[in-house]
C-alpha positions in Angstrom: 25.6 83.0 89.3 26.8 86.1 91.2 30.5 86.9 91.1 32.3 85.3 94.0 35.7 86.9 94.1 35.6 90.7 94.3 39.0 91.6 95.8 42.5 90.9 94.6 43.6 90.5 98.2 40.8 87.9 98.9 43.8 85.6 98.8 46.4 84.2 101.3 49.3 86.3 102.4 51.7 83.5 101.3 50.5 84.0 97.7 52.0 87.5 97.7 55.2 86.6 99.5 55.8 83.7 97.3 55.0 85.7 94.1 57.6 88.3 95.2 60.1 85.5 95.8 59.4 84.1 92.3 59.9 87.6 90.8 63.3 87.8 92.5 64.6 84.3 91.9 62.9 82.7 88.8 61.2 85.5 86.9 61.3 83.5 83.6 60.0 80.3 85.1 56.9 78.5 83.7 54.8 76.1 85.6 51.7 74.0 85.6 49.3 73.6 88.5 46.7 70.8 88.9 43.5 70.6 90.9 43.1 67.6 93.2 39.9 66.5 94.9 41.0 64.0 97.6 37.3 62.9 98.0 36.9 62.3 94.3 33.7 64.3 94.3 31.1 63.8 91.6 30.1 67.4 90.6 26.7 68.3 89.2 26.3 68.4 85.4 27.4 71.8 84.1 29.7 72.6 87.1 32.7 73.3 84.9 30.8 75.9 83.0 29.9 77.6 86.3 33.6 77.6 87.3 34.5 79.1 83.9 31.9 81.8 84.3 33.5 82.8 87.6 37.0 82.8 86.1 35.6 85.1 83.4 34.9 87.7 86.1 38.5 87.7 87.4 40.2 90.2 85.0 38.1 92.9 86.5 39.4 92.1 90.0 42.3 94.5 90.4 44.1 95.9 93.5 43.0 99.1 95.1 45.0 101.8 96.7 43.4 100.9 100.1 44.6 97.4 99.8 48.2 98.6 98.8 48.2 100.9 101.8 47.4 98.1 104.1 50.0 95.8 102.7 52.6 98.4 102.9 51.8 98.8 106.6 51.2 95.2 107.7 53.3 93.3 105.1 56.3 95.6 105.5 58.7 93.1 104.1 57.4 93.7 100.5 59.2 96.5 98.7 57.7 99.5 97.0 58.3 98.3 93.5 56.3 95.2 94.1 53.2 97.3 94.6 53.8 98.9 91.1 53.8 95.3 89.8 50.5 94.5 91.6 48.9 97.6 90.2 49.4 96.3 86.7 48.6 92.6 87.5 45.6 91.1 85.8 44.1 87.7 86.1 44.2 85.9 82.7 41.5 83.1 82.4 43.3 81.8 79.4 45.9 80.4 81.8 43.2 78.1 83.3 41.6 75.0 81.7 38.4 73.6 83.4 36.6 70.5 82.2 34.4 67.7 83.6 34.6 64.1 82.6 31.6 61.8 81.9 31.5 60.7 85.5 31.4 64.3 86.8 34.9 64.6 88.1 36.3 68.1 87.8 39.6 68.7 86.0 41.4 72.0 86.4 44.9 72.9 85.3 46.7 76.3 85.3 49.7 76.9 83.0 51.9 80.0 82.3 54.5 82.2 83.8 55.0 81.3 87.4 54.8 84.9 88.7 51.4 85.2 87.0 49.8 81.8 87.5 50.7 81.7 91.2 47.7 84.0 91.9 45.2 81.4 90.8 45.4 78.8 93.6 43.1 80.5 96.2 40.5 81.9 93.9 40.0 78.5 92.2 39.6 76.7 95.5 37.3 79.4 96.9 35.2 79.4 93.8 34.8 75.6 93.6 34.1 75.4 97.3 31.5 78.1 97.4 29.7 77.0 94.2 29.4 73.5 95.5 28.0 74.6 98.9 25.6 76.8 97.0 24.4 74.1 94.7 24.0 71.6 97.6 21.6 74.2 99.3 24.0 74.5 102.3 24.3 78.3 101.9 20.5 78.8 101.6 20.1 76.8 104.8 22.7 78.8 106.6 21.6 80.1 110.0 23.6 83.4 110.6 22.7 83.8 114.3 23.3 80.1 115.2 26.6 80.0 113.3 27.8 83.3 114.9 27.2 81.9 118.4 29.0 78.7 117.5 32.0 80.7 116.3 31.9 82.8 119.5 31.9 79.6 121.6 34.9 78.3 119.7 36.7 81.5 120.1 36.1 81.5 123.9 37.4 77.9 124.0 40.5 78.9 122.1 41.3 82.0 124.1 40.6 80.5 127.5 42.9 77.5 126.9 45.9 79.6 126.0 46.0 79.0 122.3 47.7 81.5 120.0 45.7 81.0 116.9 44.9 82.4 113.5 42.6 81.7 110.6 43.9 79.8 107.5 40.6 78.8 106.1 40.1 80.8 102.7 40.7 77.8 100.4 37.9 75.5 101.6 35.5 78.0 103.2 31.7 77.7 103.0 31.5 81.2 101.5 33.2 84.5 101.7 30.3 85.9 103.9 30.8 83.1 106.4 34.6 83.6 106.6 33.9 87.3 107.0 31.6 86.6 110.0 34.1 84.2 111.5 36.9 86.8 111.5 34.6 89.6 112.7 33.3 87.4 115.6 36.7 86.2 116.6 38.1 89.7 116.8 35.0 90.9 118.8 35.3 88.0 121.3 39.1 88.6 121.6 38.7 92.3 122.3 36.4 91.6 125.2 39.6 90.7 127.0 38.3 87.7 128.9 35.2 86.2 130.4 33.3 86.7 133.7 31.8 84.1 136.0 30.9 83.8 139.7 34.5 83.9 140.6 35.1 87.2 138.8 36.8 88.3 135.5 39.2 86.0 133.9 41.6 87.4 131.2 42.2 85.5 128.1 45.3 83.4 128.3 45.4 82.9 124.5 45.5 85.2 121.5 43.8 85.6 118.2 46.7 86.5 115.8 44.9 87.3 112.6 44.0 85.7 109.3 45.9 84.5 106.2 43.2 86.3 104.1 44.8 89.7 103.2 41.5 91.4 102.4 39.8 90.4 105.7 43.0 91.2 107.6 42.7 94.7 106.1 39.0 95.0 106.8 39.5 94.2 110.5 43.0 95.7 110.9 44.6 92.3 111.7 47.9 90.7 110.9 48.0 89.0 107.6 49.6 85.7 108.6 51.6 83.2 106.4 55.0 83.2 104.8 55.5 80.4 102.2 54.0 77.3 100.6 55.3 73.9 99.4 55.4 74.9 95.7 58.7 76.8 96.0 60.4 73.7 97.5 58.7 71.4 94.9 60.2 73.7 92.2 63.7 73.9 93.7 63.9 70.1 93.9 64.3 70.1 90.1 67.1 72.6 90.4 69.0 71.5 93.5 68.0 67.8 94.0 65.9 66.4 96.9 68.7 66.5 99.5 69.7 70.1 98.9 66.4 71.8 97.9 65.3 72.8 101.4 68.8 74.3 102.3 68.7 76.3 99.0 65.2 77.5 99.5 66.0 78.6 103.0 69.0 80.5 101.8 67.2 82.2 98.9 64.2 82.9 100.9 66.2 84.6 103.7 68.2 86.5 101.1 65.0 87.8 99.4 63.4 88.8 102.7 66.6 89.8 104.6 65.6 87.6 107.5 61.8 88.6 107.7 59.1 86.0 107.0 60.9 83.5 109.1 58.5 80.6 109.5 59.7 77.7 107.3 57.4 74.9 105.9 59.7 72.0 106.1 57.7 68.8 105.3 57.6 69.0 101.4 59.8 65.9 101.1 59.4 64.5 104.6 61.3 65.4 107.8 64.3 63.2 107.3 65.4 65.1 104.2 64.9 68.4 105.9 66.7 67.7 109.2 69.6 66.0 107.5 70.9 69.3 106.2 69.4 72.0 108.4 72.4 74.1 109.2 72.8 76.2 112.3 73.0 79.4 110.3 69.6 78.6 108.7 68.1 77.5 111.9 69.2 80.7 113.5 68.0 82.8 110.5 64.4 81.4 110.6 62.3 82.1 113.6 60.5 78.8 113.5 59.0 75.8 111.6 55.5 75.0 110.5 54.2 71.4 111.1 51.8 70.5 108.3 51.9 66.7 108.3 53.0 63.7 110.3 52.2 63.0 114.0 52.7 66.3 115.6 54.1 65.0 118.9 56.7 63.1 117.0 57.6 66.2 114.9 57.9 68.3 118.0 60.5 65.9 119.5 62.5 65.8 116.3 62.4 69.6 116.1 63.6 70.1 119.7 66.3 67.4 119.3 67.6 69.1 116.1 67.7 72.5 117.7 69.5 71.2 120.7 72.0 69.4 118.5 72.8 72.7 116.9 73.3 74.4 120.2 70.0 76.4 119.9 67.6 76.8 122.8 64.2 75.5 121.5 62.3 77.8 123.8 63.5 80.7 121.6 61.9 79.2 118.5 58.4 79.1 117.2 56.5 76.0 116.0 53.3 76.5 114.1 50.8 73.7 113.7 48.4 73.7 110.7 47.5 70.1 109.8 43.7 69.8 109.8 43.3 71.0 113.4 40.2 71.3 115.5 40.2 73.0 118.9 40.4 69.9 121.0 43.5 68.7 119.1 45.1 72.1 119.3 44.6 72.1 123.1 46.2 68.6 123.3 49.2 69.9 121.4 49.5 73.0 123.5 49.6 70.9 126.6 52.1 68.5 125.0 54.5 71.3 124.0 54.3 72.7 127.5 56.4 75.7 127.0 59.3 73.8 125.4 58.8 75.9 122.2 56.7 78.9 121.4 53.6 77.1 119.9 51.0 78.7 117.7 48.2 77.3 115.5 46.7 77.9 112.1 43.2 76.6 111.7 41.3 76.3 108.5 38.2 74.3 107.7 37.2 73.9 111.3 36.7 77.7 111.5 35.4 78.5 108.0 33.4 75.4 107.0 32.3 73.7 110.2 28.7 74.7 109.7 25.6 72.7 110.6 24.4 70.4 107.8 27.3 71.3 105.5 30.0 68.9 104.2 33.4 70.6 103.7 35.4 70.0 100.6 38.9 68.3 100.5 40.4 70.1 97.5 43.9 71.5 96.7 45.7 73.1 93.8 49.3 72.0 93.6 52.4 72.6 91.4 52.9 69.6 89.2 55.3 70.7 86.4 58.0 73.3 85.9 60.7 74.7 83.6 63.2 77.2 84.6 62.8 79.3 81.5 60.6 79.2 78.4 63.6 77.6 76.5 64.1 74.7 78.9 62.5 71.2 79.2 59.6 70.5 81.5 60.0 68.6 84.7 57.5 67.0 87.1 57.0 68.5 90.5 55.8 66.3 93.4 55.1 66.6 97.1 55.8 63.7 99.4 54.9 65.1 102.9 54.9 63.1 106.1 51.3 61.9 105.4 50.6 59.4 102.6 47.3 61.2 101.9 49.1 64.4 101.1 51.6 62.9 98.6 50.8 64.3 95.2 52.3 64.2 91.7 53.7 61.7 89.2 53.6 58.3 90.9 56.9 57.2 89.2 58.8 60.2 90.4 57.3 59.9 93.9 58.5 56.3 94.0 61.9 57.2 92.7 62.5 60.0 95.3 61.2 57.7 98.1 63.8 55.1 97.1 66.5 57.8 97.1 65.5 58.9 100.6 65.5 55.3 101.8 
């Protein structure tokens, strides 16, 4: 099988910002990640060997000076010394274990130093997804012209309905080539400036903000979007406890980035825990919040109410929606927010795997164990979320934490 991942920055921006955070805060930490398939897919016989073959190619995937130059320009919050680190970074396949059980379920775990293993999430998901779409024949049946036109139609709907939206679809894409086409097409349509009909020219009211994929952001000179992931909050829960972990991550993250990278992902342990100790200082420090679970309308009201209780004007703050969106749902939310906050949208599978006659994957790689140094004991990491379907990790610990939260 041909090599799937060719570029070190064929990865999400938050991977790099979280890696730098780890280097600054917990450089000796060790972790374990686990692959979860929410659909409990039965993979074809020999699939694990194909994944291992792809992982074997990864040590040759190293960063280029072109990628570094782009990151210095567009990801300005990362310091010079971090790029020296990236020049020396090499993927180590020995950190990854891939097996398949008798029924065909796929088991993948990653274990090692946190600053190193953090790079594996996106490549593993991209590899599994593209391999599966290939073996199903969905890539062979792909119609480039038809899919390009469908993407252009989606982009016109996004931009004519006032949505501020970026791509977040690397992890469950049909293929690298399809995501590449999606980004190229969205940029081309956006640069047309609007659409023309019998009534004349109508400028776009929305905006295409970029992509979380750093390599494709570089290729098309876009903003590499994304700031942080749940894992740093999962980790911190074992340090600070469930009621203080969000506050301490906000403080450490703002210290590391000196106020940059200001969108906070708040739902790792549900909204109650987060809002109970969101201080005015941290609410002022971060430019906004990302809604990744729960009923979005309910979350908007809770966010607005919290900002108002702190004496902060909600219209000065951003809210980013990213929970399995399609265009119609994003338009609904945009109308619901109705200018009460600065709303924007991160869309994934609906852009990069909404392809005719293809079934998208429902896979994630999550942090499941940690220890603060190589000399300390291991602890379980879990994610509770505001959606039951997104709760992951040791069931006993999940139940214990839920009881604590009440």
